[in-house]
C-alpha positions as CSV (number, residue, x, y, z in Angstrom):
1,M,-147.3,239.4,63.9
2,N,-149.0,237.3,61.2
3,D,-151.2,238.8,58.5
4,D,-154.4,237.6,60.2
5,C,-153.4,239.4,63.4
6,G,-152.6,242.6,61.4
7,E,-155.9,242.3,59.7
8,Q,-157.7,242.0,63.0
9,V,-156.0,245.2,64.3
10,R,-157.0,247.0,61.1
11,V,-160.6,245.9,61.5
12,I,-160.6,247.2,65.1
13,L,-159.1,250.5,64.0
14,S,-161.8,250.9,61.3
15,G,-164.3,251.4,64.1
16,Y,-162.5,254.3,65.7
17,K,-161.7,257.9,64.6
18,R,-158.1,258.8,64.2
19,E,-157.9,260.6,67.5
20,R,-155.7,260.2,70.6
21,R,-158.6,260.0,72.9
22,W,-159.5,256.6,71.5
23,L,-156.1,255.0,72.5
24,I,-157.3,253.1,75.6
25,P,-160.5,251.7,74.1
26,I,-158.5,250.6,71.0
27,L,-155.9,248.9,73.2
28,E,-158.6,247.2,75.3
29,E,-160.3,245.9,72.2
30,A,-157.1,244.7,70.6
31,Q,-156.1,242.8,73.8
32,R,-159.6,241.3,74.0
33,K,-159.4,240.0,70.5
34,L,-155.7,239.0,70.4
35,G,-155.1,238.1,74.0
36,Y,-152.3,240.6,74.3
37,V,-150.9,243.7,72.6
38,P,-148.2,242.6,70.2
39,E,-145.5,245.0,68.9
40,E,-147.0,245.2,65.4
41,A,-150.4,246.2,67.0
42,V,-148.6,249.0,68.8
43,R,-147.2,250.2,65.5
44,L,-150.5,250.1,63.7
45,I,-152.4,251.8,66.6
46,A,-149.8,254.5,67.0
47,E,-150.1,255.4,63.4
48,H,-153.9,255.4,63.6
49,V,-154.1,257.8,66.6
50,H,-151.1,260.0,65.5
51,L,-148.8,259.1,68.4
52,S,-145.3,257.7,68.4
53,E,-144.8,253.9,69.0
54,S,-143.0,254.7,72.3
55,E,-145.9,256.8,73.5
56,V,-148.4,253.9,72.9
57,F,-145.9,251.4,74.3
58,G,-145.6,253.6,77.4
59,V,-149.4,253.4,77.9
60,V,-149.4,249.6,77.4
61,T,-146.6,249.1,79.9
62,F,-148.0,251.6,82.4
63,Y,-151.3,249.8,83.0
64,A,-151.1,246.4,84.6
65,F,-154.2,245.3,82.6
66,F,-152.3,245.3,79.3
67,R,-150.0,242.4,78.3
68,T,-147.2,242.5,75.8
69,T,-146.8,238.7,75.6
70,P,-149.3,236.0,75.0
71,T,-151.2,234.7,78.0
72,G,-152.5,231.3,78.8
73,K,-156.0,230.2,77.8
74,K,-156.7,229.9,81.5
75,Q,-155.6,232.8,83.8
76,V,-155.0,231.7,87.4
77,M,-154.8,234.6,89.9
78,V,-153.8,233.9,93.5
79,C,-154.7,236.5,96.2
80,R,-151.8,237.9,98.3
81,G,-154.1,240.0,100.4
82,T,-153.7,240.1,104.2
83,A,-156.5,237.7,104.9
84,C,-155.3,235.2,102.3
85,H,-151.7,235.5,103.5
86,V,-152.6,234.9,107.2
87,R,-154.7,231.9,106.2
88,G,-152.0,230.1,104.2
89,G,-152.1,231.8,100.8
90,R,-148.3,231.4,100.3
91,R,-148.6,227.6,100.6
92,V,-151.5,227.6,98.1
93,L,-149.4,229.6,95.6
94,Q,-146.4,227.3,96.0
95,A,-148.6,224.2,95.4
96,I,-150.1,225.8,92.3
97,Q,-146.7,226.7,91.0
98,R,-145.5,223.1,91.3
99,E,-148.7,221.8,89.7
100,L,-148.5,224.2,86.7
101,G,-144.7,224.1,86.4
102,I,-144.6,227.9,86.2
103,K,-143.9,230.7,88.6
104,E,-146.1,233.8,89.2
105,G,-145.9,236.1,86.2
106,E,-145.2,233.2,83.8
107,T,-147.2,231.4,81.2
108,A,-146.9,227.7,80.4
109,A,-145.1,227.0,77.2
110,D,-148.2,225.5,75.6
111,L,-150.2,228.6,76.6
112,S,-152.6,226.6,78.6
113,Y,-152.2,228.6,81.9
114,S,-150.8,231.9,83.1
115,L,-150.2,232.5,86.8
116,E,-150.4,235.9,88.5
117,T,-150.8,237.1,92.0
118,V,-153.0,240.1,92.9
119,A,-153.1,242.3,95.9
120,C,-156.8,241.4,96.6
121,I,-159.4,239.5,94.8
122,G,-162.1,241.0,97.0
123,A,-163.4,237.8,98.5
124,C,-161.6,238.1,101.9
125,A,-164.3,236.1,103.7
126,L,-163.3,233.1,101.5
127,A,-159.5,233.4,102.2
128,P,-157.3,232.1,100.9
129,N,-158.6,232.3,97.4
130,M,-157.8,232.2,93.7
131,T,-159.6,232.7,90.4
132,I,-159.4,230.7,87.3
133,N,-160.4,233.1,84.6
134,D,-163.2,234.9,86.4
135,E,-164.4,232.0,88.6
136,V,-163.5,232.5,92.3
137,H,-162.4,229.5,94.4
138,G,-162.2,230.0,98.1
139,R,-161.3,228.5,101.5
140,L,-158.4,226.9,99.8
141,T,-155.8,224.6,101.2
142,P,-152.9,223.5,99.0
143,Q,-154.6,220.2,98.4
144,K,-158.0,221.7,97.5
145,A,-156.2,224.1,95.1
146,L,-154.6,221.1,93.4
147,E,-157.9,219.3,93.1
148,I,-159.5,222.3,91.5
149,L,-156.6,222.7,89.0
150,R,-156.6,219.0,88.1
151,A,-160.4,219.0,87.6
152,D,-160.0,222.1,85.4
153,K,-157.3,220.4,83.3
154,E,-159.4,217.3,82.9
155,E,-162.4,219.5,81.8
156,A,-160.2,221.1,79.1
157,V,-159.4,217.7,77.5
């Protein structure tokens, strides 16, 4: 972790008492600021809340929300729920994987995109669907998903 990152964690910690009960809020804030929870952040946080590094790491790896590796600037989540599956969600996912050059659970080398699947986005009436960051895109076909991704890439340039 670079010095700037360590300093960011120290600033976060300065806003919390040195108590175990603040572990989850500290981890959430660290991930919001850093994009993930790096190993050095785990060390600093563990020291602050009087826990072992392995206890803090256990919490980080228990909750699916926390990440231990950098994620892409854009988070693409494809729904694998029943409605999405029945309406062609698998083909949509395959098209997205080909377009981004990554598989589910991976992040592009340039950190532009991360790709995840989720059990349900909560927009079953729009199945199949995906989100890019928090924006929901529904009634997808593989071609429509590609058009959305390509437009998103152009927007980023």
